[in-house]
N, C-alpha and C positions, 0 to 999 in steps of 0.2 A: 543657160546650161553650159557646163565646162566642156571645152574642146578636148576630144580624146587625143592622147599623145601616142604616136607610133614610131618605133625604131626599126629601120630596115637594116639587116645584116646581110650584105650581098657583095661579093667580090667583083661581079660583072657590072661595069659602069653603066652600060646601056640599059640593062635590066633594072638597076637601081634608079636610074633617071625615069624610066617608064612608070615604075611603082610610085615614085614621089609625085609625078605629075597627076596621076589618077587620084591619089589620096588628097593632095593639096586642093585640087579642084572640087573634091567632095567635102572639104571643110575640116580635114584632119590636120593636126600639127605633126610635122614629120622631121625626124633626124635620120642620117645615114652613116653607116660605118662599114668598113670593108673586111674586117676580120673578127673572129670570135674572141680572140685575146683582148682586143681593144673594146669589144662590146661589154665585157664583164664589169669594168669600173663604171661605165656609163649607166648600166642597168642598176648598179648598186646605189648610185647617187641620185638618179632621177626616177620619178614615179611614172613609168610607161604603162599604158593600158594594154598595148598589144605589140608583139614582136613579129616581124616577117623574117624568117631565117632560111637562107639557102642551105640545102642539104650538103653541098660540096663546097667547102671553104678551105683556104690555105691554112695549114697548121691544124688547129682544132676544127673538126668537122661539125656539121649542123646538129647531129644527134648528141654529140658530146657536149656542145654548147647548151643545148636544150636541157640536158640533165643538170648542168651547173646552174642554169637560170632557175630551174624549179626549186633548187635548194635556197636560192636567194629570195624568190617570191613565188610560192606554190600556186598563187591565184592568177598570175599574169597570163594573158591569152597569147597563144603562139600559133602562127600559120607557117608550115614548112613548104618550100618551093624547090623545084629541081627541073633541069632539062632532061634528066634521065629517068623519066617516069616508069615505075613498075609497082606491082602489087606488093612485092617484098619491101621496097623502100617505104611505101605508105604505111604498111603494118608496123615497120620498125619505128617510124616517126610517131605514130599514134600510141604505140606501147610506151614510148619515152615520155608521153604526156602532151603531145601536140593536140590542138583543137581541130585542126584540119590540114589537108595536104593538097597542093596545087602543082600542076605541070606548066612549065614554060614552053612556048610564049603564053602569057596570061591574057585572057579575054577580059577587058575592063568590066563588063557587066557581071561576069561570073566572079571575078575577083572581089568586087564590091558586095556581091550577094553572100559570098563566103564570110567576109568580114562582118556583114550585118548579122548573119546567123550566130557568129561567135559572140558578138556584143549582146545579142538578145539572150543567148544561153547564159552568159555571165549575169545579166540583169535578173533573169528568173532565179538563178542560183542564190543571188543576194536576197531576193524577195522571199525565197523559201527559208533562208536562214533567219531573216527578220521575223517572218511569221511564226517560225518555231520558237524564237525567243519570246515573242508576244504571248504565244500559247503557254509557254513555260511560266511566264509571269502571271497570266490570268489564272492558271490552274494550280499554282503552288498552294500547299496546304495553308500557308499564311493568309490566303484570301478566303478561307472558310471561316466565317465569323462566329465567334463565341468565346465567352470567358467562364462559362459554367464548368464545374469540375469534370463532368462527363466529356465535354468538348476538349478540355485540356488533355485528358487521357487519350482521346481520339487522335489529337495532334501528335502526341508522343508515339503512338502506335504507327501512324503513317510515316513519321520520320525514321522509325526503326526499320522500315521495309525497303530503304533505298538500295540495299546490297543483296537482296534475296530475289530469287525467281520463283519462289513457292506460290502456288495458287492462293488467291485471296477471295473470300466470300464476304460480301457486304450485305447486311440485312437492315431493314428499316421501313417505316411506313412510306406510303406515297408522298412525294414532296419534301422528303427530308434531305435530299441532296446526294443520293447514292452515286449518280453519274459524276458529280463534282468531286467526290472523294476518290472515285476510280481514276479520274484524270489527274488528280493531285498525286496519287501514288505513282502514276506513269511519269509525269513531267518533273518529278524530283528524283527519279531513279536514273540509273546509267543508260536506260533505254529511251531517254527523253528525245533524242534526235531521230528515233525510229518511229514507225507508224503506230498510232493509237487507233484501232479499228473497233467500232461499236456496232452491235446489232441488238435490236429489241426482239427477243424470242417470242413475245406475246403478240407482236404486231402482224405476223405473217401466218398464213395457213401452212400446214405441215409440209406439203410438197414444195412450196415456194421457199420455206425456211431452209429446207435441206439443200436446195440448189444454191441459195444465197450463202450458206455456210461453207459448203464443200466445193462449189463450182461444178462445171461439167464440160465434157468433151462434145464435139459435134456429133449429132445423131443419138445422144443419150436419151432424148425423148422428143416428142413432136414439138417442133419449133426451135430445137437446139441446133441452129445452123452454124454456129461458130463457138470456139472455146471461150469459156468464161472463168475467170479466176475468182474463187470464193473469198469470203471475208476472212476465213482462217488463214488462207494462203497470203492474203494481202497484209496480214499482221506479222509476216515473217520478220524476225529481228526485233519486233516491238511487243505491243500488248494487244490481246484480244479481250474485249469487254462484252460479256454475255449478260445483257440486261434482262431482267424478268426471267431468269433461268428456271424459276419454279413453274412457269407456264409451258415449258418445252415438252412436246409429245414424247412418250416413252420410247418410241422407235428411234427418235433422234438422240435421246439420252444415251442409248446404247452406243451409238457412233461417237458421240462426244466423249464417252468414257475412254474409248480407244485413243482419241486425240490427246486427252489429258495424261493417259498412261504412257503412250509411246511417242508423242509429238510427231505423229505421222498421219497423213491423210491420203485418200484416193479420190480424185474427182469423179462425179457421177458419169458412168459410161466409160471410165478409164481403167487401165490395168496397172499403171505405174504408181508405185508408192513414193510419196514425196515427204522427205524429212524436213521438219521445221523447227526453228528456234523461236518459240513464242512464250510469253507469259500470259497466263489466263486469270482474269479477274471476273467474278460473277456477282450478280446482285439480284435480290428478290425482296418483295414486300410480303411474302408468304412465310408461314411457319413450316419449314421443310420437314420437320419431324412429324407434323400432322399429315403432310402430303405423303410421307413414307408410310405411315400407318395405314393410309387409305389406298396404298399401292399406286400412287400417282407420281411418285418420284423414287428413283433408284437409290438404294442405300449405299451401294458401292460408289456411285457417282458423287453422292453427298460427301462421303469420306475423302474422296480425291479432291473435291473443290474446297472443302472446309479445313484446309491446312492452317490458314490464318483467318480468323473470324473477326470482322469489324461490325459492331452494332452501333448504328446511328440513333441517338435518342430523338424521340418526337419533340416538337417545339413546346408542347405543354409541360414537358419535364425539365425545360430550361428557360422558363419565362423571363429570367433576368437578362437573357440575351436579346429580347425583343427590342429594347431601345437601341442597342448596337446595330441590329439588323435594319431597323428603320433608318438610322443615319446612313448606313451603307447603301441601301437601295435608293434613298433620296439623292445621295451624291452621285450614284451611278446614273440615274435618270437625268440629273443635271448635266453630266458630261455628255450623254447621248444627245440631249436636246440643245445643249449649248446655252442654257439660261441660268439664272440665279438659283442656287440650291434652296428649295423650300424647307420649312421646318414645321413641326407638328405641335399643336396646342396641348396643354396639360390634360384637358378633358378628352381630346382625341386619343392621347396616349393611354389614359385610363380605360377607355373603351376597348382599345386594342389589347391591353393587358388582361382584360376580363374575358376575351374570346377564347374558345377552346382550341382553335386552329386544327381542325381535323385534316386539312390539306397541308399543314405544316409550313415550312419556309416558303414553298412555292405559292401557297395561298396568300401569305403575307405580302410577298412581292407583287402579286397580281392585284391585291386589294389596294396597295399603295399606288401602283401605276394607274389604276382606274380613278383613284381620288385625285391624282395630279391632273388627269384629263379634265375633270369637272371643277377643279379648284380655281378660284378667281384671283387670289392674292398669293403672297409668299408664305402664309400660315395656313396649314390644313386643319380645319375645324372638325369637331366630332360628328357634326350632322352628315358628313360624307361617309361615315361608317355606321349609319343608323340601321342598316339592314343586317349587321352582324349579330349573331346570337351570342349570349353571354353564358359562361360556364363557371360553376363553383367547384372546379376540379381540385382546388386546394383543400377542400374539406373532405374528410373521410365519411363513409356512410353512417357510422354510428356517432359521429361527433355533432355537437350542437352548432348551428349556423352562426357565424360571426357577422354582425351587421356592420357593413362598411359605410360610414356616414359620408364619405367622399363621393359615393355614387348617388345619382338621382334616383328617386323612388321608382320610376318606370324601369330603369336599368336594373335595379336591385330585384324588382319583381320578376323581370324576364330571366334574370340570373337564377333565382330560386326555382322557377318553373322548369327551366332547362335541366337543372340538377335533379329535380324530382322525377322528371320524365326519364332521364337516363337511368336512375336507380330502379324505377318501376319496370322499365323494359328489360334491364339486366336480370332482375329477379324472375320475371316471367320466362325469359329464355332459359334460365337455369332450371326452372320448374318443368318446362316442357322439352328439355334436352335439345334446345336449338330449333325446335319446330316453329317456323314462321306462321304456318297456318293456324296452329293451336294458340300461339301467342296472340295473333290477330283476333281470333274468336273470343278469347278471354277479355282482351282490351276493348272489344267491340269497335274495332277499326279495320280497314281493309289491309290485305297483305302488302300492297304497294307502299302504304304509309309506314308499315313496320320496317320494310327494307330501306326506305329513305332515312328513317330515324336511325337505323342501325349504321348506315353509312355516315350520317352526321356524327354519331357517337363512336365511330370506329369499332363497332362490335362485329365479330365474326361468328356465325352460327356454329362453326365447327368447334369453337372453344367451349361450347356448352354441351357437346355430345360426350357420352361415356367412352 
């Protein structure tokens, strides 16, 4: 580990000697100088980690020196010391950019403690910068995989949003990557160094969701013993991501409408109005127009959130991206586990290409991760995907089936049966206007089976109602 270099700027020889002995004994590399004017060229030429500056120096005083130092190196740590301790002097030093302030005579233990705190704060600051940089790299839209025309249009739209603060609504089925798109929008915008705060509106009961969003003051409700800052307030200066916005209770939708309109909130139990600079991104896997028709979502909130609409296509509509996604996920797992990157056999790829992927990209990643766990060699064979159902989604209902001679007979048979089941169930749901009970009775199967198959085929009963 590199030794930290410290420069002492102190005109009192005795104090300078005391500081030096304490620091050298503790393993620091130390230089001393007795005036601010002479310190400037030394600081310009040498990479010091920390400066100890006396407030009262001949010629240029400590605060003036500090201001000049910060222009040369804004990140350098500085500790101000003086024999004339006062609150006013401390405030003056801290306002000028000092990390801390000490009075002479200095107690060695306290002196080293203050230095340690300054170095730790600097380490944490660097760590935060590095983490933000990593996050920015991870969530840049370039890391969203796809070459399909719809994905290229999606990339262009995300790129065009770097300069706007308008609300964004992301729609798409479960597993399509709505969270990833939301983070990509944030991390390639001017707000990338500010917080990205996400909350799943479907994961919490109404009363808990409200307190999580808006925060609360002590005494707001039973158990509220201290102030809590809510997610909306935490996102100040950055982005608030409201995931599964379509599942938000109507009572909270009314409050969110005010937030979107005014960018102001009040904590639960509070009376003070807090103004916020936030960008709001929402996401849902529901058809909000249907939710509005059924009085489950506010039309005025929909218009406020739907300034910029991003529709993420399901994986079955961009099957050509599956090989790219497979390569990406296998490489990702290889990096995580530190082993040789596996590849997938042609038969295995054919089976994956024939699956309907109701769980979309998330399902594909999970399937590959599971296959890697049970795989014995570097090549993943099709037997590891034998439990996947096959879908002939490439064929329209009225078209004749095309026989794919590359598929085994069993796979082709499963494929055709799955397709016929999907069409059969779709027609029954249309006939009975989405009634699961009547559909089950007609098909002579139980309602639970109907629901399971509807989930497999991504069918929503509300789409079949008048």
